C-alpha positions in Angstrom: 17.1 10.0 36.4 17.7 9.9 40.2 17.0 12.6 42.8 17.7 12.7 46.5 15.6 15.2 48.5 15.4 16.3 52.1 12.3 17.2 54.1 13.0 18.1 57.7 15.2 15.3 59.0 13.9 12.8 56.5 15.6 11.7 53.3 14.1 9.8 50.3 15.2 8.7 46.9 13.3 8.8 43.6 13.9 6.8 40.4 11.9 8.3 37.5 11.6 6.9 34.0 12.2 9.3 31.2 9.1 10.1 29.1 9.4 8.9 25.5 9.1 11.6 22.8 7.9 10.4 19.5 7.4 12.1 16.2 5.6 10.7 13.1 8.0 10.6 10.1 6.9 12.9 7.3 8.5 11.3 4.3 9.7 14.7 3.1 12.7 14.9 0.8 15.9 15.9 2.5 19.1 17.2 0.9 22.2 16.5 2.9 25.8 17.6 2.3 28.0 14.7 1.3 25.2 12.5 -0.1 24.7 12.0 -3.9 21.0 11.4 -3.4 18.0 13.2 -1.9 16.9 11.3 1.3 13.4 9.8 1.3 12.4 11.0 4.7 14.7 12.4 7.4 16.6 9.1 7.8 16.0 7.9 4.2 14.0 4.9 5.5 10.4 6.2 4.9 9.5 3.3 2.6 10.4 0.9 5.4 8.3 2.9 7.8 5.3 2.6 5.4 5.8 -1.1 5.1 5.9 -1.5 8.9 2.5 0.2 9.1 1.0 -2.9 7.5 1.1 -4.5 11.0 -2.1 -2.6 11.6 -4.8 -5.1 10.5 -7.5 -2.7 9.1 -4.9 -0.7 7.2 -3.4 -3.8 5.7 -6.8 -5.3 4.8 -7.8 -2.1 3.0 -4.6 -1.9 1.0 -5.0 -5.5 0.0 -8.6 -5.0 -1.1 -7.8 -1.8 -3.0 -4.9 -3.5 -4.8 -7.1 -6.5 -5.7 -9.9 -4.4 -7.1 -7.5 -2.3 -9.1 -5.3 -4.9 -10.6 -6.2 -8.5 -9.7 -8.4 -9.2 -12.7 -5.8 -7.9 -15.1 -6.3 -6.3 -18.6 -9.2 -6.8 -21.0 -7.2 -7.8 -24.1 -10.0 -9.3 -26.1 -10.4 -6.3 -28.4 -6.6 -5.4 -28.7 -4.8 -6.1 -31.9 -3.2 -9.5 -32.0 0.4 -8.2 -31.7 -0.5 -6.4 -28.5 -2.3 -9.4 -27.2 0.8 -11.4 -27.7 2.9 -8.7 -26.0 0.6 -8.6 -22.9 0.6 -12.4 -22.6 4.3 -13.0 -23.2 5.3 -10.3 -20.7 2.7 -11.4 -18.1 1.3 -7.8 -17.9 -1.4 -8.8 -15.5 1.1 -9.7 -12.8 3.1 -6.6 -13.7 0.3 -4.2 -13.3 -0.8 -5.8 -10.0 2.6 -5.1 -8.5 2.4 -1.5 -9.8 -1.0 -1.1 -8.2 0.4 -2.4 -4.9 3.2 0.2 -4.8 0.7 2.9 -6.0 -1.4 2.2 -2.9 1.4 1.7 -0.4 3.8 4.5 -1.5 1.8 6.8 -3.7 4.0 6.0 -6.7 5.5 3.2 -8.8 8.4 2.5 -11.1 9.4 0.1 -13.7 12.2 -0.6 -16.3 11.5 0.0 -20.0 13.6 -2.4 -22.1 13.8 -1.4 -25.8 14.1 -3.9 -28.6 17.5 -4.4 -30.1 16.4 -3.3 -33.5 15.1 -0.1 -32.1 11.5 -0.8 -33.2 9.7 -0.2 -29.9 9.5 -1.7 -26.5 10.6 -5.3 -25.9 9.4 -5.6 -22.2 8.4 -3.7 -19.0 10.0 -5.0 -15.8 8.7 -4.1 -12.3 11.0 -2.4 -9.8 10.1 -1.9 -6.1 9.4 1.8 -5.7 11.0 1.8 -2.2 14.4 1.0 -3.9 14.4 4.3 -5.9 16.1 7.5 -4.9 16.5 10.8 -6.8 20.0 12.1 -7.2 21.0 15.5 -5.9 22.6 16.6 -9.1 20.6 15.3 -12.1 17.0 14.2 -12.7 18.0 12.6 -15.9 19.1 9.6 -13.9 17.6 7.6 -10.9 19.4 5.6 -8.3 18.4 2.0 -7.5 19.5 0.0 -4.4 18.0 -2.6 -2.0 20.2 -1.3 0.9 19.2 2.3 1.5 18.9 1.4 5.2 22.7 1.3 5.4 24.4 4.6 6.3 26.7 4.5 3.3 25.5 2.0 0.8 27.8 1.3 -2.2 25.5 -1.1 -4.1 23.8 1.6 -6.1 22.9 1.4 -9.8 22.4 4.6 -11.9 19.6 4.2 -14.5 18.6 6.8 -17.1 15.1 8.1 -16.5 12.6 7.3 -19.2 11.5 10.0 -21.5 9.2 9.9 -24.5 11.1 9.0 -27.7 14.1 7.5 -26.0 16.1 4.8 -27.7 18.3 4.0 -24.7 18.2 0.2 -24.2 17.2 0.3 -20.5 15.5 3.2 -18.7 13.5 3.6 -15.5 9.9 5.1 -15.5 9.3 7.0 -12.2 5.8 8.0 -11.4 4.8 10.2 -8.4 1.3 11.1 -9.3 2.0 14.9 -9.9 3.4 15.3 -6.4 5.2 18.6 -5.9 8.0 16.9 -4.0 10.4 14.4 -5.6 8.9 11.6 -3.5 5.1 11.0 -3.4 2.6 11.0 -0.6 0.3 8.0 -0.1 -3.4 8.6 -0.2 -3.8 7.5 3.4 -1.2 10.0 4.6 -3.5 11.8 6.9 -4.4 8.6 8.8 -0.8 7.6 9.6 -0.9 8.7 13.2 -4.1 6.7 13.7 -2.5 3.7 12.1 0.6 4.0 14.3 -1.7 4.3 17.4 -3.4 1.1 16.4 0.0 -0.7 16.0 1.1 0.5 19.4 -2.1 -0.5 21.1 -1.7 -4.0 19.6 1.9 -4.1 20.9 0.7 -3.1 24.3 -1.9 -5.8 24.5 0.6 -8.4 23.2 3.2 -7.5 25.8 0.5 -7.5 28.4 -0.3 -11.1 27.5 3.3 -12.1 27.2 3.9 -10.8 30.7 1.1 -12.7 32.3 -1.4 -9.8 32.4 0.9 -8.3 35.0 -0.6 -5.1 36.5 1.7 -2.0 36.6 3.1 -1.6 40.1 4.9 0.9 42.3 7.6 -0.9 44.4 8.7 0.9 47.5 11.9 -0.2 49.3 11.6 1.0 52.8 15.0 0.0 54.2 17.1 3.1 53.6 18.4 5.2 50.7 21.3 3.5 49.0 23.9 5.5 47.0 23.3 6.3 43.3 25.2 3.2 42.0 23.2 0.9 44.2 19.9 2.5 43.2 20.8 1.9 39.5 21.6 -1.7 40.3 18.3 -2.3 42.1 16.4 -0.7 39.2 18.1 -3.0 36.7 17.3 -6.1 38.8 13.6 -5.2 39.2 13.2 -4.4 35.5 14.9 -7.7 34.6 12.5 -9.6 37.0 9.3 -8.1 35.5 10.4 -8.0 31.8 10.3 -10.6 29.1 8.2 -13.6 28.1 10.1 -16.1 30.3 9.5 -14.0 33.4 5.7 -13.4 32.8 3.7 -13.6 36.0 6.7 -14.5 38.2 6.4 -13.1 41.7 8.8 -10.6 43.2 10.7 -12.1 46.1 12.2 -9.6 48.6 14.4 -10.5 51.5 14.1 -8.0 54.4 15.8 -7.6 57.8 12.4 -7.4 59.5 8.7 -6.6 58.9 9.2 -2.9 59.4 11.6 -2.8 56.4 9.5 -5.0 54.1 9.0 -4.0 50.4 5.6 -2.4 49.7 4.0 -3.0 46.3 1.2 -0.7 45.1 -0.8 -1.1 41.9 -1.7 1.9 39.8 -3.8 0.3 37.1 -6.0 3.0 35.5 -9.7 2.7 36.1 -11.9 1.4 33.2 -8.9 0.9 31.0 -10.8 -1.7 28.9 -13.5 0.8 28.1 -11.0 3.5 27.2 -9.3 1.1 24.7 -12.7 0.2 23.2 -13.5 3.8 22.5 -10.0 4.5 21.2 -10.1 1.4 18.9 -13.4 2.7 17.3 -11.9 6.2 16.7 -8.8 4.7 15.2 -10.9 2.5 12.8 -13.0 5.5 11.7 -9.9 7.6 11.0 -8.3 4.9 9.0 -11.4 4.4 6.8 -11.6 8.2 6.3 -7.9 8.4 5.4 -8.4 5.7 2.8 -11.4 7.6 1.3 -13.9 4.9 2.1 -17.4 6.1 2.7 -18.9 2.7 3.4 -16.9 0.3 5.6 -19.5 -2.4 4.7 -17.3 -3.1 1.6 -14.7 -4.4 4.0 -17.1 -6.4 6.2 -17.6 -3.7 8.8 -21.2 -2.8 9.7 -22.1 0.6 10.9 -24.8 1.2 13.5 -28.2 1.6 11.8 -27.2 0.0 8.6 -28.7 -3.3 7.5 -25.9 -4.3 5.2 -28.2 -5.6 2.5 -27.2 -6.5 -1.0 -28.6 -3.2 -2.5 -26.6 -1.1 0.0 -23.4 -3.0 -0.7 -23.9 -2.7 -4.5 -24.5 1.1 -4.2 -21.5 1.5 -1.9 -19.4 -0.4 -4.4 -20.5 1.7 -7.4 -19.6 4.9 -5.6 -16.2 3.7 -4.5 -15.5 2.3 -7.9 -16.4 5.5 -9.6 -14.6 7.8 -7.2 -11.5 5.8 -6.5 -10.9 2.4 -8.2 -11.7 3.5 -11.8 -9.5 6.7 -11.7 -6.5 4.6 -10.4 -7.0 2.1 -13.2 -7.1 4.8 -15.8 -3.9 6.2 -14.4 -2.1 2.9 -14.7 -3.5 2.2 -18.2 -2.6 5.7 -19.3 1.0 5.3 -18.2 1.4 2.0 -19.9 -0.2 3.3 -23.1 2.2 6.3 -23.1 5.3 4.1 -22.6 4.3 1.6 -25.3 3.3 4.4 -27.7 -0.3 3.1 -28.1 -2.2 6.2 -27.1 -4.8 5.6 -29.8 -5.6 2.1 -28.5 -8.3 1.6 -25.8 -6.9 -0.2 -22.8 -8.8 -1.2 -19.7 -8.3 -3.1 -16.4 -11.1 -5.4 -15.4 -12.6 -5.4 -11.9 -14.6 -8.0 -10.0 -16.9 -6.3 -7.5 -17.0 -7.6 -3.9 -20.7 -8.4 -4.5 -22.3 -9.1 -7.8 -25.6 -7.4 -8.8 -28.5 -9.8 -9.1 -28.6 -9.9 -12.9 -28.7 -12.6 -15.5 -25.4 -12.1 -17.3 -26.5 -14.4 -20.1 -29.0 -11.8 -21.4 -26.7 -8.8 -21.1 -25.0 -7.2 -24.1 -21.3 -6.6 -24.2 -21.9 -2.9 -23.4 -24.0 -3.8 -20.3 -21.3 -6.2 -19.1 -18.7 -3.4 -19.5 -20.8 -1.1 -17.5 -20.8 -3.6 -14.7 -17.0 -3.2 -14.8 -17.3 0.6 -14.6 -16.6 1.2 -18.3 -19.1 3.7 -19.9 -20.0 3.8 -23.5 -18.3 7.1 -24.1 -15.0 5.5 -23.1 -15.2 3.0 -25.9 -14.4 3.9 -29.5 -16.7 3.1 -32.4 -14.2 0.6 -33.7 -14.2 -1.3 -30.5 -18.0 -1.2 -30.3 -18.1 -2.9 -33.7 -15.7 -5.6 -32.6 -17.6 -6.2 -29.4 -20.8 -6.5 -31.4 -19.2 -9.1 -33.7 -17.9 -11.1 -30.8 -21.4 -11.2 -29.3 -22.7 -13.1 -32.3 -22.7 -16.9 -32.5 -19.7 -18.4 -34.1 -21.4 -19.2 -37.4 -22.8 -15.7 -37.7 -19.4 -14.2 -37.0 -17.9 -16.1 -39.8 -20.7 -15.2 -42.3 -20.4 -11.5 -41.3 -16.7 -11.4 -41.8 -16.9 -13.2 -45.1 -19.0 -10.2 -46.4 -16.2 -7.7 -45.6 -13.6 -6.6 -48.0 -10.0 -7.0 -47.0 -9.7 -3.2 -46.5 -12.7 -3.2 -44.2 -11.2 -6.0 -42.1 -7.9 -4.2 -41.8 -9.6 -1.0 -40.8 -11.7 -2.9 -38.3 -8.7 -4.3 -36.4 -6.6 -1.2 -36.8 -3.9 -2.4 -39.2 -2.6 -1.0 -42.3 -2.9 -3.4 -45.2 0.4 -5.0 -46.2 -1.0 -7.8 -48.4 -4.0 -8.7 -50.5 -4.8 -11.7 -48.4 -6.3 -12.0 -44.9 -7.2 -14.9 -42.7 -10.7 -14.1 -41.4 -10.9 -17.2 -39.2 -9.0 -15.6 -36.4 -11.5 -12.9 -35.8 
């Protein structure tokens, strides 16, 4: 914007940069005439926006740690029936659930394909689909739309997939989970901290550009040799911006050619006072807000010590137990519950294992199976009597296991592992 003002007999020109106006995307669902799907955010690119937030180091590290604690160790399949053990191994369910956990933390939801067996006798496999590729159609919730190119204005590479529903026999369906969100698209748990995360990204970008431009201090450049016309003013502004912008020009001096000393260019700095201290305070506030948004009561779990905290083993163990109980375990139960429902094994106990960031100082060799499970956050009331019996058998030495099983009748063995007897013979060596 250019202005030319008059004061008495003097004239002067002003070039003013426009102030940037920025709004944080909300991720709300938007119905637009002419589109067959409901937009995921105002521009339908909200998943891309959430992915870009991973540039902020604290936010990215927290998401990585949460995902690892929820799904990295995989399922505890020791006490599952042999047919389910085979299914979990053949379908690499540990990798599958880890990907779901990642989307759950990043987007607030997850999705996957359910492939039915050709003979109609249950599920053949579960296949991961990136939640950011899913859109809900305007007309029918019985189907979902899948594409990797939603960033295009009018994408034509869209696949319609039937939505999964209990009892379906459709060969391929898509399970779409939004964690009971009222909208058609979910909200991530850290939603309230997104402005702080964005601020952190922009501060890092500022420092990066400051370095790339040779720590160049912001300047006011005054040309005191007359007021050119509008076209010439714009040309000078472009030349000056080109001189002081870009990595190749970092630290380059401005060379001005003047008719005489009286018409020389004057350069004045307007570097704010104590800018380093202001950034230091702002960085701390951003970090605190990010941790609060992620529901983390003790940053010590992520290597951040708070003033007045010693950071000893006991404090870390206590912090982990609280976070596991309040956050990690509920997320694991949600994932296990969904998988149990889709596979139709609601009566089977299914658990995800967790390796704590710091192990309690205990001798695991003297712990019972129940005590080991408690270290994983699994309480006795979460385990059925049948599984407790199996765990007790597995705790015995191999010879005693064999002698114990030999004393069981075939019916007792079948009941123990949850099978209906289909023959009068049973191989007890596999137990």
